[in-house]
C-alpha positions in Angstrom: -73.1 -110.5 -94.6 -73.5 -113.7 -92.5 -70.7 -114.2 -90.0 -69.0 -117.4 -90.9 -67.2 -118.4 -87.8 -67.0 -117.8 -84.0 -64.8 -115.9 -81.8 -63.4 -116.8 -78.3 -61.4 -114.3 -76.1 -57.8 -115.6 -75.1 -55.9 -113.3 -72.9 -52.6 -115.1 -73.2 -51.8 -114.3 -76.7 -50.6 -110.8 -77.5 -50.0 -111.1 -81.3 -51.6 -111.9 -84.5 -50.9 -115.6 -85.1 -52.6 -118.8 -86.0 -52.7 -122.5 -85.6 -54.1 -125.3 -87.7 -57.1 -126.9 -86.0 -59.0 -130.0 -86.6 -59.8 -131.3 -89.8 -62.9 -129.1 -90.1 -61.4 -126.0 -88.5 -58.5 -123.6 -88.4 -57.8 -120.8 -85.9 -56.3 -117.5 -86.3 -55.6 -115.1 -83.3 -56.2 -111.4 -84.2 -55.2 -108.4 -82.0 -53.6 -105.0 -82.3 -50.9 -103.4 -80.1 -52.8 -100.1 -79.8 -53.7 -97.6 -78.8 -56.0 -97.3 -81.8 -57.7 -94.2 -82.6 -60.7 -93.0 -84.6 -60.4 -90.4 -87.3 -60.8 -87.6 -84.8 -57.8 -88.7 -82.7 -59.8 -90.2 -79.7 -58.9 -93.7 -78.7 -61.5 -96.4 -79.7 -64.3 -96.9 -77.3 -64.5 -100.1 -75.3 -66.8 -102.5 -77.1 -65.9 -101.0 -80.5 -65.9 -103.6 -83.2 -63.0 -104.7 -85.6 -63.7 -106.5 -89.0 -61.8 -109.2 -90.4 -62.2 -108.8 -94.1 -61.0 -111.0 -97.2 -60.2 -109.6 -100.6 -59.5 -111.5 -103.6 -56.2 -111.4 -105.2 -55.7 -108.5 -107.6 -58.4 -106.4 -105.9 -58.3 -103.7 -103.3 -60.6 -103.5 -100.4 -63.2 -100.9 -101.1 -64.5 -100.3 -97.7 -67.9 -100.2 -95.9 -71.1 -98.4 -96.6 -72.7 -96.4 -93.7 -75.3 -99.3 -93.2 -72.6 -101.8 -92.6 -72.5 -103.4 -95.9 -69.4 -103.7 -98.2 -68.9 -101.2 -101.0 -67.8 -104.1 -103.4 -69.2 -107.5 -102.2 -67.8 -109.3 -105.3 -64.2 -108.5 -104.6 -64.4 -108.7 -100.8 -66.0 -110.5 -97.9 -66.7 -109.6 -94.2 -65.6 -112.8 -92.5 -66.5 -111.8 -89.0 -66.7 -108.9 -86.7 -64.8 -108.7 -83.4 -66.5 -106.3 -80.9 -63.5 -106.7 -78.6 -62.1 -103.4 -78.3 -60.8 -102.6 -74.8 -58.4 -100.2 -73.5 -57.8 -98.6 -77.0 -57.0 -101.8 -78.7 -58.4 -105.2 -80.2 -57.9 -107.7 -77.3 -56.6 -111.0 -78.5 -59.2 -112.8 -79.9 -59.3 -116.4 -81.2 -61.2 -116.6 -84.7 -62.4 -120.0 -85.6 -62.8 -120.4 -89.4 -64.1 -123.5 -91.4 -61.2 -125.2 -92.9 -63.2 -125.7 -96.1 -63.7 -121.8 -96.4 -60.3 -120.8 -95.4 -58.5 -123.1 -97.8 -60.3 -121.6 -100.7 -58.9 -118.2 -99.7 -55.3 -118.5 -99.6 -54.1 -116.3 -102.4 -56.0 -113.1 -101.4 -55.5 -110.5 -98.6 -56.8 -110.9 -95.0 -56.9 -107.5 -93.1 -58.1 -106.4 -89.9 -60.0 -103.1 -90.2 -61.1 -100.7 -87.3 -64.7 -99.6 -87.6 -66.3 -96.5 -86.1 -69.8 -97.5 -85.2 -70.5 -94.7 -82.6 -73.9 -93.3 -82.3 -74.8 -89.7 -81.5 -74.0 -90.5 -77.7 -70.6 -91.5 -78.9 -71.0 -95.1 -77.8 -70.6 -98.1 -80.2 -73.7 -99.1 -81.9 -73.0 -102.7 -81.3 -73.6 -105.6 -83.9 -76.9 -106.9 -85.5 -78.3 -110.3 -84.7 -76.3 -111.9 -87.4 -73.1 -110.5 -86.1 -72.6 -107.8 -88.8 -72.3 -104.1 -87.9 -75.5 -101.9 -87.9 -73.6 -98.9 -88.8 -70.1 -97.8 -90.0 -69.2 -94.2 -89.8 -65.8 -94.6 -91.0 -63.4 -97.5 -91.2 -59.6 -97.8 -91.4 -56.9 -100.5 -91.8 -54.9 -101.6 -88.6 -51.1 -101.8 -88.4 -51.5 -105.6 -88.7 -52.4 -106.9 -92.2 -52.8 -110.7 -92.3 -52.6 -113.2 -95.0 -53.0 -116.8 -95.3 -50.1 -118.5 -96.7 -50.7 -121.1 -99.4 -49.1 -123.9 -97.3 -51.2 -125.1 -94.2 -53.1 -122.4 -92.3 -50.6 -120.1 -90.9 -51.1 -116.5 -90.6 -48.3 -113.8 -90.7 -48.2 -110.3 -89.7 -46.8 -107.7 -92.1 -46.0 -105.0 -89.6 -45.7 -101.4 -90.8 -46.3 -97.8 -90.1 -45.8 -95.9 -86.9 -47.7 -95.9 -83.7 -51.3 -94.3 -84.2 -50.4 -91.8 -81.4 -47.6 -90.5 -83.6 -50.1 -89.6 -86.4 -53.0 -89.1 -84.0 -55.3 -91.6 -86.0 -55.6 -94.9 -87.7 -55.8 -94.2 -91.4 -59.5 -93.8 -91.7 -62.0 -93.1 -94.6 -65.7 -91.9 -94.2 -68.2 -94.8 -95.2 -70.1 -94.3 -98.4 -73.8 -93.5 -98.1 -76.0 -96.2 -99.8 -77.6 -94.9 -103.0 -81.0 -95.4 -101.5 -80.6 -93.1 -98.5 -83.7 -90.7 -98.3 -83.4 -86.9 -98.0 -84.4 -85.9 -94.3 -87.6 -83.9 -94.4 -88.4 -81.2 -91.9 -92.1 -81.7 -91.0 -92.3 -79.2 -88.1 -90.7 -76.4 -86.3 -91.2 -74.8 -83.0 -89.3 -71.8 -81.4 -88.9 -71.1 -77.7 -86.6 -68.2 -77.2 -83.2 -69.0 -78.8 -84.0 -72.8 -78.9 -85.5 -74.2 -82.2 -86.9 -77.7 -82.3 -87.1 -79.4 -85.7 -89.3 -82.4 -86.4 -87.6 -84.5 -89.1 -89.1 -87.4 -91.1 -87.4 -89.9 -93.5 -84.2 -90.6 -91.5 -82.4 -93.9 -91.2 -81.1 -95.7 -87.9 -77.6 -95.9 -89.3 -76.9 -92.3 -89.7 -76.5 -89.3 -87.1 -78.1 -86.0 -88.1 -77.0 -82.4 -87.5 -78.5 -79.0 -88.3 -76.8 -76.5 -90.5 -77.7 -72.9 -89.8 -77.5 -69.4 -91.4 -78.8 -66.0 -91.1 -80.1 -66.2 -94.7 -81.2 -69.2 -97.0 -78.1 -68.7 -99.1 -75.7 -68.7 -96.1 -76.9 -72.2 -94.7 -73.8 -74.3 -95.0 -70.9 -75.3 -92.7 -72.2 -73.7 -89.4 -73.4 -76.6 -87.3 -76.0 -75.5 -84.8 -77.8 -78.7 -83.3 -77.7 -78.5 -79.6 -77.3 -82.4 -79.7 -77.0 -84.5 -82.7 -79.6 -87.2 -83.1 -79.5 -90.7 -84.6 -82.1 -91.5 -87.2 -85.1 -93.8 -86.8 -86.5 -96.4 -89.2 -90.3 -95.8 -88.8 -90.7 -92.5 -86.9 -89.8 -88.9 -86.9 -87.0 -87.6 -84.7 -86.7 -84.2 -82.9 -83.4 -82.3 -83.2 -83.1 -79.0 -81.1 -80.9 -76.2 -82.6 -79.3 -73.1 -81.4 -81.3 -70.2 -82.8 -79.0 -67.5 -81.5 -76.9 -67.0 -84.5 -79.2 -68.4 -87.1 -82.7 -67.8 -88.5 -82.8 -70.5 -91.3 -81.9 -74.2 -90.7 -81.3 -77.4 -92.8 -81.0 -81.0 -91.4 -78.0 -82.7 -92.6 -76.3 -86.0 -92.3 -73.3 -85.7 -89.7 -70.3 -86.7 -91.8 
């Protein structure tokens, strides 16, 4: 998922628009009116990322996997990510695209997608060295859908829907788990009063882990008893503390 272009913040522009650039570049300005919200109804955190994605004509964007990759990389492309959320919206950001790249993608759909990259501490995870997301808990289309017209390089906004505050959320879907996600393995347990510490192996850094509890093995299910959820780690075990006041049996689960 190589980022194909750069971004420059420009505070004077307040809508999605574009101008044709030099012979080898074109420019699109992306922003949302906001306030944009996560699926839980809270406003997006400052520094959260938006994704500009392109989907071929006749296809529908299938979304993101939890590791930041696309579900269908044959039909869609992650063009660039914009870690520019501030004040509950995507600030006006100038996106610079290679003209040769954009001119071959005039018949499909360009869309601005809100990502939820928050870690266990509820702060956005940021982007990888190549500018791509390192984790995506959920994703949702913003109110602005952009398309390249077949003439020149002008972007038009297809406004639709009501304010996110009226519905409480931006339409959002959980990201798919990659097929190779390992099953977390409890390798150690210690008890101190009503506090239970679970040592867990085989976790991955792009997921957050919780603990399900129950009074009997068969009842371990939806009751979440982690004192604090923990992010996974690529090459080391993590420790999750759980409340043992109501439960005597525990299972480590992915927080979804």
